[in-house]
C-alpha positions in Angstrom: -11.0 6.6 193.8 -9.9 3.5 191.8 -13.6 3.0 190.7 -13.9 6.7 189.6 -10.6 6.4 187.7 -11.9 3.5 185.7 -15.2 5.3 185.0 -13.3 8.3 183.8 -11.1 6.2 181.6 -14.1 4.5 180.1 -15.8 7.8 179.4 -12.6 9.2 177.8 -12.4 6.1 175.6 -16.0 6.6 174.4 -15.3 10.2 173.6 -12.1 9.3 171.7 -13.9 6.6 169.7 -16.7 9.1 168.9 -14.2 11.7 167.7 -12.4 9.0 165.6 -15.7 8.1 164.0 -16.5 11.7 163.2 -13.1 12.2 161.7 -13.5 9.1 159.6 -16.8 10.3 158.2 -15.4 13.8 157.5 -12.3 12.6 155.8 -14.2 9.9 153.9 -17.1 11.9 152.5 -16.1 15.5 152.7 -12.5 15.2 151.6 -13.2 12.3 149.2 -11.1 9.4 150.4 -13.4 6.9 149.0 -13.9 6.3 145.3 -16.1 8.3 143.0 -18.7 5.6 143.0 -19.5 5.9 146.7 -19.4 9.7 146.7 -21.9 9.9 143.9 -24.3 7.5 145.6 -23.9 9.2 149.0 -24.1 12.8 147.9 -26.4 12.6 144.9 -27.9 9.1 144.6 -31.5 9.9 145.6 -31.6 13.2 143.7 -30.3 11.6 140.5 -32.7 8.7 140.8 -35.6 11.1 141.2 -34.5 13.3 138.3 -33.9 10.2 136.1 -37.5 9.1 136.5 -38.8 12.6 136.1 -37.0 13.2 132.8 -36.8 9.6 131.5 -33.0 9.4 131.5 -31.0 6.4 132.5 -29.9 6.8 136.2 -26.7 4.8 135.7 -25.6 7.1 132.9 -26.3 10.2 135.1 -24.4 8.8 138.0 -21.5 7.9 135.8 -21.5 11.4 134.3 -21.5 12.9 137.8 -18.5 10.7 138.7 -16.6 11.9 135.6 -17.4 15.6 135.9 -17.2 16.2 139.6 -16.1 13.0 141.2 -19.3 13.0 143.2 -18.1 15.8 145.5 -20.8 17.6 147.5 -19.1 20.9 146.7 -18.0 20.4 143.1 -15.4 22.9 141.8 -15.9 25.1 138.8 -13.9 25.5 135.6 -13.5 28.7 133.7 -13.2 28.3 129.9 -11.2 31.1 128.3 -12.2 30.1 124.7 -15.9 30.2 125.6 -15.5 33.5 127.3 -13.9 35.0 124.2 -16.7 33.7 122.0 -19.3 35.2 124.3 -17.4 38.5 124.2 -17.4 38.4 120.4 -21.1 37.6 120.4 -21.9 40.5 122.7 -19.9 42.9 120.4 -21.8 41.4 117.4 -18.5 40.2 115.9 -20.2 36.8 115.4 -23.9 36.3 114.7 -24.5 33.3 116.9 -22.9 31.0 119.4 -24.8 27.7 119.7 -28.4 28.9 120.6 -27.3 32.4 121.7 -27.6 35.6 119.7 -26.2 39.1 120.5 -29.4 40.3 122.0 -29.1 37.6 124.8 -25.9 39.2 126.1 -26.6 42.9 125.5 -26.9 43.7 129.2 -24.3 41.2 130.4 -21.4 42.6 132.4 -17.9 41.2 132.1 -18.4 39.3 135.4 -21.6 37.9 134.0 -19.8 36.7 130.9 -17.2 35.0 133.0 -19.9 33.2 135.0 -21.6 32.1 131.7 -18.2 30.8 130.5 -17.7 28.7 133.6 -18.9 25.2 134.2 -20.8 24.5 137.4 -22.5 21.9 139.5 -22.2 18.1 139.8 -22.5 17.7 136.0 -20.3 20.7 135.2 -22.8 22.4 133.0 -21.6 25.6 131.2 -23.1 28.7 132.8 -24.6 30.0 129.5 -26.9 26.9 129.5 -28.9 28.7 132.1 -30.2 31.0 129.4 -31.6 28.0 127.5 -33.2 26.7 130.7 -34.7 30.1 131.7 -32.9 30.1 135.0 -29.9 31.9 136.6 -26.3 30.8 136.8 -26.6 30.4 140.5 -29.4 27.8 140.0 -26.8 25.5 138.3 -24.9 25.3 141.5 -27.8 25.6 144.0 -30.0 23.2 145.8 -31.9 22.1 142.6 -28.7 21.9 140.4 -29.3 18.2 139.7 -32.9 18.7 138.5 -31.9 21.7 136.3 -28.9 19.8 134.9 -30.8 16.6 134.1 -33.6 18.7 132.5 -31.0 20.2 130.2 -29.4 16.8 129.5 -32.8 15.4 128.6 -33.7 18.3 126.3 -30.3 18.5 124.6 -29.3 14.9 124.0 -31.7 12.7 126.0 -32.6 10.9 122.8 -29.1 9.5 122.6 -29.4 8.1 126.2 -32.9 6.7 125.6 -31.6 5.0 122.4 -28.7 3.5 124.5 -26.1 5.4 122.5 -24.1 6.0 125.6 -20.7 6.6 124.0 -22.4 9.3 121.8 -24.1 10.7 125.0 -20.8 11.0 126.9 -19.1 12.5 123.9 -21.9 15.0 123.4 -21.9 16.2 127.0 -18.1 16.8 126.8 -17.8 18.2 123.3 -21.2 19.2 122.0 -21.2 16.5 119.3 -21.5 12.8 118.9 -18.5 10.5 118.3 -17.0 11.1 114.9 -17.6 8.4 112.3 -13.9 8.5 111.5 -11.1 9.2 113.8 -10.6 9.4 117.5 -12.7 10.8 120.4 -12.6 14.6 120.5 -12.6 14.7 124.3 -9.6 16.3 125.9 -9.2 13.2 128.2 -9.2 10.1 125.9 -10.2 7.9 128.8 -13.4 9.9 129.5 -15.8 7.7 127.5 -14.2 4.3 128.4 -14.3 5.3 132.1 -17.9 6.5 131.7 -18.9 3.1 130.3 -17.0 1.3 133.1 -18.7 3.4 135.7 -22.1 2.6 134.2 -21.5 -1.1 134.6 -20.9 -0.5 138.3 -23.9 1.8 138.9 -26.3 -0.5 137.0 -25.5 -3.2 139.6 -25.6 -0.9 142.7 
């Protein structure tokens, strides 16, 4: 009986240790109790490296951008932009002639729900939904299994020349605001630490 008791105690200890290990993994990687750096590498590292090679875009920049935009979370949130939504509504009603690359004909059959999805940012790089029309894909593709590849393709086409020229501050600024850093004045990003943090993240990812 004493032997069996010890054996049962040992088995219980193994089970408890296993459960503790599973809990640590869950809370660390799912709930994000480690830094952005590790989450980006764990959740997107290989995908980003592959897309970086495919589209000739610096991998360290992309990983830094992912850390800034979604904190490297496997299930990144989304952000509805009321101002963009209103612009899209105006474009659909032909109250304005163009919004970036979009014209009224692009939105003629779009429902209000579709406009809201187009006015929301999605995926690990938080690309605006309406970018899907430029890429020839659907909004769901920006948050699907190939979201990294689609997003990096857009990045490469839209401002990849800035990254390839190592104009990283301009690249971060363009992704966030749609324009390069002003020659005079401050950053136009809502978060004034956005670009400095991006540069700092790049220093880490270039070494890891």
